N, C-alpha and C positions, 0 to 999 in steps of 0.2 A: 378448484375448477367447478363452475356452476353446473347445474343439471343439464341446461340446454347446451352448454358447451360440450359436456361429456357425451350427450346424445349425438351431436354433430360429429364429434371425433369418431364415435362408433360407426356412424353412417358412412363417413368418408372412407374409413379404413377397412370396414368389414363388409360393406354392401357395394359390389361393383356396379350395380344397376342404378346407383344414385345419378340424378340428372346433372349433366355438365353443360357449360355454355357451348353453344354452337360455334363452329369456326368463324362464321361471319360476325357473331356477337363479340367473340373474343378479339377479332381483328379490329372491330370498331372501338372497343374499350382500350386496346393498346394504342391505336392512333390518337385517341383523346389524351392518353397519358403522355405520349411523346410530343404532342403539340405544345404542351406547356414547357416553359424554360426549365432545364434540368441543371441544378447547381453542380459545380465542379469540386467544391470542398465543403466539409462540415467542420465545426469547431466545438471544442469542449472547454468551458471556463470553470475552473475550480477556485472558489473564493474561500480562503482560510482566515482564521482569526489574526488579529494583530497586523493588518495591512499587508497580507500576502496573497498573491494571485498566480495561478498557473494557467496557461493557455496552450492547448494542443490542436493542431490542424491536420486533418487526414483527408486524402482524396475520397470523393463520394463514389459509391458504386452505382453506376447508371442503371443496371438491371434491377438492383434492389429498389431503387426509387420508383421505377416503372411498375414493379410488382406491387409496391405499397399503394400506388395510385389506382391500380386495377383491383385492389381489395384482395390480393393474393396473400395468404398466410401459410408459410411452409409447415407450421405445426399442424394445421387443420386440413390443408388442401393437398398434402403429399401423402400417398399411401405408405403404410409402414413397410419396412424392408428388413428381412432377416439378414444380418451381417455375417460374413465369414469370420473366422478367428482372426485373420490378418486385418480385416477391416475394423473389427472391434478394438484390436490393439492400437491401430492407428487413431481411432476415435478417442480412445482413452488418453493417448499421448497428447492429442490436441487439447483435450479438456484439462490435462495437467498443466500444459503450457499456459493456457488462459487463466487458470486458477493461480498459478505462480505469478503471472503478470499483475493480476488484481491484488494479490497479497503484497507484492513489492510496492505497488502504488499506494495501498492503504498505509503501510508502514511509513513511507515517505511523507504522506499527508499528516499522519499522527505526530511524527517528529517535528514537522514544521508548525503544526497547530499549537504545540505547547512551548515552542521556542527552545527546544532542547539544545544544550550546548556542553553537556558533560556526559561521559561514558563510564559506566561501572561494569566490572566483571565479577560475577559470583561463581566460585569454583569449589570443588571438593578435594580433599586430600586423597581419598581413595578413588579408584577407577570406576566411577558410577556410570553404567551403561544402560540402566533401566530408565527409559523416557518417562514412564508413568510415575516413577518415584520422584524424578526431577520436577515434574508438573505439580505433584502433591506437596513437595517441599516448598516450591515457590508460592503456592497458595497459602501455606501456613506462615511463610515469611511475611507476605503482604498483610495478612491479618494481624500479626504481631507488631509490625512497623507502624501501622496506622493507629495504634493505641496512642501514640504520641503525635503523629503527623497524619491526621485523618484526610487531608486534601492532597496527599502526595500523588503526583502524576508520573507515569513511566510508560515506556514501550520496551518490551523484553523479547529478545530473539535467541533461540538456542543455537549453539555451535557444537558440532560433533568433531572432536579432534581425531587425528590419525590413529591414536591408540584406542579409540572407541569411546572415550570418556566425554561426558557432556559438561559444558559450562554455559553460563547465561550472560549475554551482553545486554545491558540496560541503558537506554537513553533517558536522561533526567534534565531538570532545569536547575542551573546554579550549583553552588557548593552544597554538599550533603553532610549530614551528621554521621560521619563514618563510624564512630564508636557505636551508635545506636543501630546502624545498618549491620555491623558485624555481630553485635549482640543478638539481634533478631534472627540473623541467618544461622548462627551457630545453634540456637535453640530449635530452629525449624528443621535442621538436618540431623538432630539427635544428640547434640552436646548436652551434657548434664547441667542442670541449673547451678550446681555447686562449682563446676569448672568455670562457667560463665561469670558467676559472682566473684570468684577468686581473681579472675582477670579484670573484670570491670570495676570492682570496688577495691580489691587489694593491690591491683597493678602487677600481678604475677603473670609473666608470659607463659602461655600454654605450650608453645613450641610444638613438638611432635604430637602432643595430645590434642591439638586443634584439629577438628574434623573438616574445616574449610577456611575460606578466605574471601574478603571483598577488597577489590583493588580499583583505584581510580586510574583509568586509561587515558594518557595524554594523546593528542592527535598524532597518528602515524605520519611518517614523512610524506608518503604519497597521498595522504588525506588531509593536507593542510597543516603539516607538522610545525611550521614556523609560528603558528598562533598559540596563545596561551590556553584558549578553549576552542572547542570544535565549532566550525561553521555548520549551520544547519544542513545545507545541501550535502556537505562532505559526510556528516554524521549519518544522514539518511542513506547515502550511498554505501557507507560502510556496513550498516545493518542489513540493507536489502540484499547484499551479496550472499548472505547466509540463507536467505529465504529460498533461493533456487536450490541450494544443497538440501534444505529440509524437504522440498517436494520430491527430490530424488530418493531420499532415504526413509522418510516417515510414511506411515500408513495414510491412506487417502482421507480418512475422517478425523485425523488428529489435527489439533490446532498447531499452526506453524509459528504463531507469535502470540504474545499476551500484551494487554494494555489496560490501563485504568479506565474506568467507565465515566469518569468526570471530565472527559476531553470533548470539547465542542466539535461537532462534526462539520466538515466543510460543506459549502453550498455548491452544487453542481448544476450547470446550465449547458444545454446542447442546442445548436442552431446552425443553419446554413450560412455560408459566407457569400458575399457578392462577388468575390474575386474569381477571375476566369483563368489566371495563370498562377504559377507557384510564387513568383516574385510579388504579385499583388496580394496573395494569401499571407505571405510573410509580413508585408506592410500592415495588413489589416489586423493580424494577430499581435504585432508589436504595439499598435495603437491601443488595442484592448488592455494591454498591460500598462503602457505609458500613461494613459489618462486615469489610472487608479491612484497616481501619485507615488508610485514605487521609487525608491531611492537607489535601488540596485537591480540590475537586469542581467539575467543569464539566458543564453540561447543555444539550442542544438537543432540542427536541421539535416535532412537528407534530400538533396535535390532530385536524385534519381527516383526515390520512393515517393517524393512529393509530400513528405512529412516534416513538420516543424513543431518544436516544443519550446516555449518561452516561459521563464519564471521571473516574477518580480517580487521584491521584498522591501519593506520599509524598516530601516534600522530601528532598533528598540528605543533608542533615545529620541527618535524623530516621529514615533507613532502619534498620530493626531495633530502633528504640527506642519507636515509638508503639504504643499499645494499640488493639485493635479497636474501631471505632466512634468514634474521636476525629477529628472532622472540622472543618476551617476552610473556610468557603465563600469562593470567589473573589469579589473586588469587581468590580462592573460597570465 
């Protein structure tokens, strides 16, 4: 916050004698703001790598638009208010819900950005309930694994089982070196090097001496189980369901998911739509995806809420080859 901004904050909130617009001046500014055409819907377009696009449409808030045109800033122009305990708890819950939504959205975008199609599960033999230990073990594992695979990409989400133990679900691209994965995981969680060498080199099964395991998880029945590998949307949905649980159980400042840093971030654009009705907003949003050249389109909408979300993807083998507007609809 700049010095001038800080001073204005202090003046607005601590000095009741600050000059405010006269009723006539405020009425004039409001009339000017309302005289301009007010959009009915705004749109967010998320462009991901490898020919993937997401478009979401949300009804515009008329009062917010008017306030913006009048130069009203709630952060600066609203006096501070001391909240009651109940009001603060309600505010904290709203913040938690917003943070959970952002985290689920980020995980979905990360999964789609790397074209993840396989799921791994890292687990302990013992009932490990210390979240800090799990985070430290995962950090050590990634460091060990990248000695051989320095460009490895992943998105990891914690799951807390009913018995209280943690294990880690990890979305990755393609088939993995499962022996190297297990070797690094065992070393990271405290397995002795002699035990790991005995198994890795000598072929001796550790059995009950093993401190953990790494398993390749096939698609669950309700998550596209008929496929040999995970569909990206299904895999993203499977991981994000644990994000909400993490926000219910983990501390506020703890990370809810981990991911490699070498993932290209999506491009995000926001703008107003020309549409005046929900049907026209759906058409406009569909066109935004259609003309990217997507070969697969999925859609979700809520007419009552006036919200629509459309995702488009280009099949891996067709990336860079399809023409704009060439679409194959997903089967139900």
